[in-house]
C-alpha positions, 0 to 999 in steps of 0.5 A: 500042767502046773504053773511054776509059781516059784518064779512065774507067779512071783513076778506076775504078782509083782506086776499085776498088783491092781490090774483091772480087767474091764476088757473081760466084760464080755457081751450081753447074755440073756438072764438065766436064774438059779433054782426057779429063777423068779425070786427078787433080792428082797423075797423068798430067800433069793439072792440077786446076782448080776455078772458079765458074760465071761463070768458065767462059766465059773460063777454059775458053777460055784453058785450051783454048788453052793446052793446044793449044800445050802438048802435055804439058798436060792439065787437069780443070776443074770448078765449085763453088757459092759456099757450097762455095767458102767452106767445102769448098774452104777446108778443102781448102786448109788440109788440103793437098789443094786443087786446083792452080789454084782460084778466089780472090776479089780483095782482102779480105772473105771466107774465100776472098779473096786477103788471107785465104788469102795471110796463111795461107800457102795461095797461091803467090807469082806476083810473078816473072811479067811480067804482074804488073808491068802491074797498075795501081797502083789495083788492087794492093790486089786482087792483092797482100798485103805487096807480093807478087802472089797472084791473076790476074783478067782485069779489072773488072766492073759491077754493075747490072740485066740486063734483057730488052729484049723484056719491057720492050718488051711493057710499053712501058718504057725503062731508068729513070734514077731510083728513081721511074722504076724503081718506075714501070717495075716497076709497068708490068711487073707489070700486063703479067703480067711479074715485074718483078725476079727475085730468087734469094735462096736462093743466099746471094751473090745477097742482097747484090747489090741493096744493093750496087747501091743503096749507091753512091747512098745512101751514097758519093755523099754520103759518099765517104770512108765506108769511111775513117770506118768504119775509124776508128770514125766511122761505122756501117751502122746510122746511114748511107745503108745504112738507106735502101738496105735500106728500098728493098730491102724497098719493092720486096718490099712492092710485089710487084715480086719473084717469089714466095718469093725465099728459095726461088728459086735463082740459076739459076731467076732467070736463066732467068726474065729470059732467057725474058722471064718477068721484066723484070730481075735485079740482077747483075754483068756477069760473068754476062751470058754465063750469061743469054745462054746461057739466052736464045733470042735472046742479043741480047734481054739488056742492062744498065743502072745500077740507080738508087738516088735521084731525083737522077740525079747521085747515082746512082753505080755499083759496079765491081770486080775480077772473081773470079780464080784462084790456085795452091795453095801446096802444089800438086805441079804448081805449075810447070805451074800457074804457067806457065798463069797466066803465059799468062793474063796475056798480053794476047791471052789476058787480052782473050779472058777479059775479053771472054767475061765482059763485063768491062773488061780489066785492062790494055791496049786491048780492046773492051768489051761493048756492054751496058756502054755506059750505065755508061761515062759514070758511070765517066768522071764519077768515079761508081764505087765498089768492091764494098762488101766490099772494105774490110771488115776481116774475113770475118765481115761478108759472111756476116752480110750474106747472113743478115740480108737473108734474114731481112729478106725473110722478115720475121724482123728489122728494118732496124735490127737487121740493120744492127746485126748487120753493125756488130757483125761489122765491129767484130770486126776483122781 
């Protein structure tokens, strides 16, 4: 199914201009190299590549394709957990011993974001590559800093509920369109012995996904310029629809709609629960659909729907943002080879291959969109999409604070007001 770019893409680009997808850094996967997989970044022509799990389906395909047409090219590909990306990989970059090609988050808002790394002089400039001229104007904030392009990403991802159709059929329910309907669906799933919502909050980045799914409806549908007001000091997390979103997060927990001990459950465990039908749904980004499908006996059992936040259907907006990308280390000894690979990624056929593999809307050109995203397209067309929340946060402090306070909320160790006050304090630390 082709996306109607004459309307929906235009609005998506307007909203998603710097969206980071830190939510998409999916899990720890075992290292698995291309070719013989034994080379290093400084020997044998091997380019060292480090990504995150949800990139594998697309990144590996394009790497393998590039290698098949470039006889002197080999690569060593591995995947890092999100917390290691934010710590160990960031340290390697600063120390000059980073991989040649590595994961980077679009826009700003995390220690491994394009803006933060480019400001520190740690990324190679890609601006001379022809594909950079095709980046739509609304996305430039995700790809560029000071007018220079530093990151490649295949497109934009939706955030909503990945659900098991067989589990829903067992409970006799359909995807909900309002908050009250969502609660009814969860109640019926629970009565059938199915965990309504799988939540792997032990993996820190998972903690943000439910708020990100709710806040477009509780905040942005009523105050579309909320980010501008925050930047101007005219709004706060603690005095906004974020309160409603966080209270609804806790309501789901209090009603017993999560698995036992979310803070002790990993992303991988939650994925398995939904894939096998032990759980009805998980709030996730479409970029990880491939991982859910890989864990399922029948991949077609899995689909997606927008996660409703309010009882006014017209106020249920969605989050959408640029998917996690790759960049070239400024200190890479194989920068020419690495840049050549990224230029190859930007060719339409290869971009489409990657985008299709991770269920995202391609950055430019026309291509098929995963059928699981069908229910999101009317909201895009109706101009009801906003970037992932962190894309306009002014520093790398707010996001980890958000992770921590959600875990504390789920553990009963803080209140919504105190949690949001901590996020406000982190926000005010500035750039």
